[in-house]
C-alpha positions as CSV (number, residue, x, y, z in Angstrom):
1,M,142.4,2.3,40.7
2,T,140.3,1.7,37.5
3,L,136.7,2.4,36.6
4,F,134.8,1.0,33.6
5,A,132.7,3.8,32.1
6,Y,129.9,2.9,29.7
7,G,127.7,6.0,29.6
8,T,128.1,9.7,30.0
9,L,131.5,9.2,31.9
10,Q,133.1,7.9,28.6
11,D,133.5,11.6,27.8
12,P,136.7,12.8,29.5
13,A,135.4,16.4,29.6
14,K,132.3,15.2,31.5
15,V,134.5,13.3,34.0
16,L,136.6,16.4,34.6
17,T,133.4,18.5,35.1
18,V,132.2,16.0,37.8
19,V,135.5,15.5,39.6
20,G,137.0,18.9,39.2
21,T,140.6,19.9,38.5
22,G,143.6,18.5,40.3
23,L,142.4,15.0,40.6
24,Q,143.8,12.0,38.7
25,V,141.7,10.8,35.7
26,Q,143.4,9.1,32.7
27,V,141.9,7.1,29.9
28,L,143.5,3.6,29.7
29,G,141.6,2.4,26.7
30,G,138.4,0.8,25.4
31,G,137.0,-2.5,26.5
32,R,133.8,-4.6,27.2
33,V,132.1,-6.1,30.2
34,H,129.5,-8.8,30.5
35,G,126.2,-7.0,31.0
36,I,123.0,-5.6,29.5
37,L,122.6,-1.9,28.9
38,Y,119.3,-0.1,29.3
39,D,118.2,3.4,28.0
40,L,117.1,5.5,31.0
41,G,116.6,8.6,29.0
42,D,119.5,11.0,29.7
43,Y,121.9,8.2,30.7
44,P,122.2,4.4,30.5
45,G,122.0,1.7,33.2
46,L,124.0,-1.5,33.2
47,R,123.0,-4.8,34.7
48,P,125.3,-7.7,34.9
49,S,124.8,-10.8,32.7
50,A,126.4,-14.2,32.7
51,K,125.6,-14.7,29.0
52,T,128.7,-14.6,26.8
53,A,126.8,-12.7,24.1
54,D,125.7,-9.9,26.5
55,T,128.5,-7.3,26.4
56,V,128.6,-3.6,26.9
57,P,131.4,-1.4,25.4
58,G,133.0,1.4,27.3
59,M,136.3,3.0,28.5
60,V,138.6,2.1,31.3
61,L,139.7,5.1,33.4
62,E,142.4,5.3,35.9
63,I,141.2,7.5,38.8
64,D,142.3,8.4,42.4
65,D,140.3,7.9,45.6
66,A,139.0,11.5,45.7
67,A,137.7,11.2,42.1
68,L,135.9,8.0,42.9
69,A,134.1,9.6,45.9
70,R,132.9,12.4,43.7
71,L,131.8,10.0,40.9
72,D,129.9,7.9,43.5
73,A,127.9,11.0,44.4
74,Y,127.3,11.9,40.8
75,E,126.1,8.4,40.0
76,G,123.6,8.4,42.9
77,V,125.3,5.7,45.0
78,P,124.3,7.3,48.3
79,D,120.7,7.2,47.1
80,G,120.9,3.7,45.8
81,L,120.3,4.6,42.2
82,Y,123.6,2.7,41.3
83,V,125.8,0.4,43.2
84,R,129.6,0.2,42.5
85,E,130.8,-3.4,41.9
86,R,134.0,-5.0,40.7
87,C,134.0,-6.4,37.2
88,T,136.4,-8.0,34.7
89,V,136.9,-5.8,31.6
90,Q,138.1,-7.4,28.4
91,M,140.3,-4.6,27.0
92,D,140.3,-3.9,23.2
93,D,144.0,-4.9,23.2
94,G,143.2,-8.4,24.5
95,R,144.2,-8.0,28.1
96,A,141.7,-8.5,30.9
97,T,141.7,-6.2,33.9
98,A,139.6,-5.6,37.0
99,A,137.7,-2.4,37.4
100,W,134.9,-0.7,39.3
101,V,131.6,-0.3,37.4
102,Y,128.4,1.4,38.3
103,V,125.5,-1.1,38.2
104,Y,121.9,0.2,37.9
105,N,120.1,-0.7,41.1
106,R,116.4,-0.2,40.1
107,P,113.9,-2.5,38.3
108,T,114.5,-2.7,34.5
109,H,111.0,-4.0,33.5
110,G,109.7,-2.0,30.6
111,L,113.1,-0.3,29.9
112,R,114.5,-0.4,26.3
113,R,117.6,-2.5,25.9
114,I,120.4,-0.9,23.9
115,A,123.7,-2.1,22.5
116,A,125.8,1.0,23.5
117,W,125.6,4.6,24.7
118,P,124.6,6.9,23.2
119,P,121.7,4.9,21.7
120,P,120.5,5.5,18.2
121,R,117.6,7.9,18.1
122,G,114.8,8.1,15.7
């Protein structure tokens, strides 16, 4: 199955730290989804958007079921911090593909909107 990563999980080393060894994780390439990205401090949060101009860059990962379960726990899905939803990813090579994405599940009022992760600091 595929997962669209737009934040800390874009780093393959971080993904392997979270899921452990022996589980399938492969980078399939870069892409974009329709959404708005917010700076939550140490990590970002994505909220869907229907506006064509609202896109978030990231990476598409191929993962197995065991890796997905561990990533759900890491992303706070059991606590409701994020929900996992299906999305359409426009790949950098022009293809479109379906993937899971973690959607921030808290209010965004007062949060700083950013174009990509990591955000520019300063």
